[in-house]
C-alpha positions in Angstrom: 0.0 0.0 0.0 1.3 3.4 -0.9 0.7 6.3 1.4 0.1 10.0 0.5 1.5 12.8 2.5 0.1 16.3 1.8 2.7 19.1 1.9 0.8 22.1 3.5 3.5 24.7 2.8 1.8 26.0 -0.6 -1.5 26.6 1.2 0.3 28.5 4.0 2.3 30.5 1.5 -0.9 31.6 -0.2 -2.2 32.8 3.2 1.0 34.7 3.9 0.9 36.4 0.6 -1.9 38.6 2.1 -0.9 38.2 5.7 -4.4 36.9 6.2 -6.1 33.9 7.7 -7.1 31.7 4.7 -6.4 29.2 3.6 -5.8 27.7 7.0 -3.4 24.8 7.0 -5.2 23.4 10.1 -8.5 23.3 8.2 -6.8 21.9 5.1 -5.4 19.0 7.3 -8.9 17.9 8.5 -10.3 18.1 4.9 -7.2 16.1 3.6 -7.8 13.4 6.3 -11.4 13.1 5.3 -10.3 12.8 1.6 -7.9 9.9 2.4 -4.6 11.6 3.0 -2.3 9.5 5.1 0.0 12.1 6.6 0.7 16.0 6.5 4.1 17.4 6.0 5.0 21.1 7.0 8.4 22.9 6.8 9.0 25.3 9.5 11.6 27.6 8.1 13.7 30.1 10.0 12.1 33.0 8.1 8.7 31.7 8.5 7.8 32.4 5.1 4.8 30.0 5.1 4.3 27.8 8.1 4.0 29.6 11.3 4.6 28.6 14.9 0.9 28.8 15.4 0.3 26.3 12.7 2.6 23.7 14.3 1.1 24.2 17.7 -2.5 23.7 16.5 -1.5 20.8 14.1 0.2 19.1 16.8 -2.9 19.3 19.1 -5.6 18.6 16.5 -4.2 16.7 13.4 -6.1 13.5 12.9 -3.3 12.0 10.8 0.4 11.8 11.4 2.4 15.0 11.3 5.9 15.2 9.5 7.8 18.2 10.5 10.6 19.3 8.1 13.3 21.4 9.7 17.0 22.3 9.2 19.6 21.0 11.4 20.0 24.3 13.2 19.8 23.9 17.0 16.8 26.3 17.4 14.8 24.1 15.0 15.9 20.8 16.8 14.7 22.4 20.1 11.3 23.2 18.6 11.0 19.7 17.3 11.9 18.2 20.5 9.2 20.5 22.3 6.4 19.8 19.9 7.2 16.1 19.3 5.9 15.5 15.8 5.3 11.9 14.6 8.2 12.3 12.3 11.0 14.8 11.8 12.7 15.2 8.4 16.0 17.1 8.1 16.1 19.3 4.9 18.5 21.9 3.6 17.4 25.5 3.9 18.5 28.4 1.7 17.2 31.9 1.9 17.1 32.4 -1.9 15.1 29.3 -2.8 11.4 29.3 -3.5 11.1 25.7 -2.2 13.7 23.0 -1.2 15.7 22.5 -4.3 17.9 19.5 -3.4 18.6 16.9 -0.8 20.7 17.6 2.2 24.3 16.4 1.5 24.7 13.7 4.2 28.4 13.3 3.4 29.5 17.0 3.5 27.2 17.8 6.5 27.7 14.6 8.5 28.6 16.2 11.7 25.7 18.7 11.9 23.2 15.9 10.9 24.6 13.6 13.5 24.2 16.2 16.2 20.6 17.0 15.1 19.6 13.5 14.8 21.2 12.6 18.2 19.2 15.5 19.9 15.9 14.4 18.2 16.5 10.8 19.1 17.1 11.5 22.7 13.6 13.2 22.7 12.1 9.9 21.3 11.6 11.3 17.8 11.8 9.4 14.5 14.2 11.1 12.1 14.3 11.0 8.3 16.8 12.8 6.1 16.0 14.4 2.7 18.6 13.1 0.3 19.5 12.9 -3.4 18.9 9.4 -5.0 22.5 8.3 -4.4 23.5 5.2 -2.6 26.4 6.9 -0.8 23.9 9.6 0.5 21.8 6.7 2.0 24.8 5.1 3.7 25.8 8.4 5.1 22.4 9.0 6.5 22.6 5.7 8.2 26.0 6.5 9.7 24.5 9.8 11.0 21.8 7.7 12.8 18.7 8.5 10.7 16.2 5.8 10.7 14.7 6.7 7.3 15.2 8.9 4.2 13.1 11.0 1.9 14.4 10.6 -1.6 14.4 13.9 -3.4 12.6 13.5 -6.6 13.0 17.2 -7.9 15.2 16.3 -10.7 12.8 13.8 -12.0 10.0 16.3 -11.7 11.9 18.9 -13.6 13.0 16.5 -16.5 12.1 17.9 -19.9 12.6 14.8 -22.0 11.6 11.1 -21.8 15.2 9.8 -21.7 16.1 12.1 -18.7 12.9 11.1 -16.9 13.6 7.5 -17.3 17.1 7.9 -16.1 16.0 9.9 -13.0 13.2 7.5 -12.2 15.7 4.6 -12.4 18.0 6.4 -9.9 15.0 6.9 -7.6 14.3 3.1 -7.8 17.9 2.1 -7.2 18.1 4.5 -4.2 14.8 3.1 -2.8 16.0 -0.5 -3.1 19.3 0.4 -1.4 17.3 2.1 1.4 15.3 -1.0 2.0 18.6 -3.1 2.2 19.9 -0.6 4.7 16.7 -1.1 6.8 15.7 2.5 6.4 12.3 4.0 6.1 11.9 5.0 2.4 9.8 7.9 1.4 10.0 10.3 -1.7 9.1 13.8 -2.5 10.0 17.0 -4.2 8.5 18.7 -7.2 6.0 15.9 -8.3 3.1 16.4 -10.6 0.1 13.9 -10.3 1.7 11.9 -13.3 5.1 12.0 -11.6 3.7 10.8 -8.3 2.0 7.9 -10.1 5.3 7.0 -11.7 7.2 7.0 -8.4 4.3 5.0 -6.8 5.2 2.1 -9.0 8.5 1.7 -6.9 7.5 -0.8 -4.3 10.1 0.0 -1.8 8.7 3.5 -1.3 6.2 3.7 1.5 5.1 7.3 1.4 5.1 10.1 -1.4 4.9 13.8 -0.5 3.1 16.1 -2.9 2.4 19.8 -2.2 2.5 22.4 -5.1 0.7 20.3 -7.7 -1.9 19.3 -5.3 -2.5 22.9 -4.3 -2.9 23.9 -7.9 -5.3 21.1 -8.7 -7.3 21.9 -5.6 -7.7 25.4 -6.9 -9.5 24.1 -9.9 -11.6 21.2 -8.5 -11.4 21.5 -4.7 -9.2 19.9 -2.2 -11.3 16.9 -1.5 -11.5 16.0 -5.2 -7.9 16.7 -5.8 -6.6 14.5 -3.0 -8.9 11.5 -4.1 -7.9 11.8 -7.6 -4.2 11.7 -6.6 -4.6 8.9 -4.2 -6.5 6.8 -6.7 -3.8 7.4 -9.4 -1.0 6.4 -6.9 -2.8 3.3 -5.8 -3.7 2.2 -9.3 -0.1 2.6 -10.4 1.1 0.5 -7.4 -1.5 -2.2 -8.1 -0.4 -2.5 -11.8 3.1 -2.9 -10.7 2.5 -5.6 -8.1 
C-alpha cells in the first residue's frame, strides 16, 4: 500500500501572501484526512515564510493523521521539534534564496551537523528522516548519521524535460529506494512531483510514502481539495497495483 503525504506549505504560502487567515493549514489538514490523505508534512523555516509557529502548535494538538515536520539542522529548530514532538521529523537543507527546497541535504558533506541534530531528536524519542539525493552513498551516510529513514528527493525527475532524462532519473530513484530497504531505512519520496510523476514514483514498491504539495494545491484551486486528494490517491494506488 502506498501512502500519500500532503505538503501544506503551498497553502500557507498563499495565506501569507496577504498576511491573512485563509487558507488555514489546520482546516486543510482535516479536509485532507477526510479525503484519504495518510500524513501531513510542513516545513517550519527560520524566516517563517509560510508555516508559522501557530500552525505547528495547532496541528500537533488537533491533526487526525500523522504530522511530519521538516526542519533544518539548526539547533533552534531541533529544540522546537523536541518540544512539539511531531510523529516524524525530516531534516532538510534551507537556503534563503530558494522558493522551495531544491535538493537533498548532503549527508556526506554535513555529516557532523546531521549527526548532532539526529542525536538531539532521538534523545527526545523522535523518529528522524533525512531528505537526500537518490544516491547510494547519501543513503549510507544517512545511516551513519543515525537517521532511521530517508526521503528521496525527486525534484530532478519532476523537472526533467525529455523522456530519456525522466527514465534515467526514475531509475536512480528506484535504485536508491531498493538500497534504502537493504539498509533497513524507512523510504519515502518527494519534491516537485506532478500527479503523473507521483503515479510513476508510486510504482516503486520500496517507497512507503510520497509527499506532494504544489501540484496538489494547484489542482485543488480548480476542483477543490477533496477531489484533488482523492484523484491523486487513486492514481497512486492504481499505479502500485499495476506494478504488483
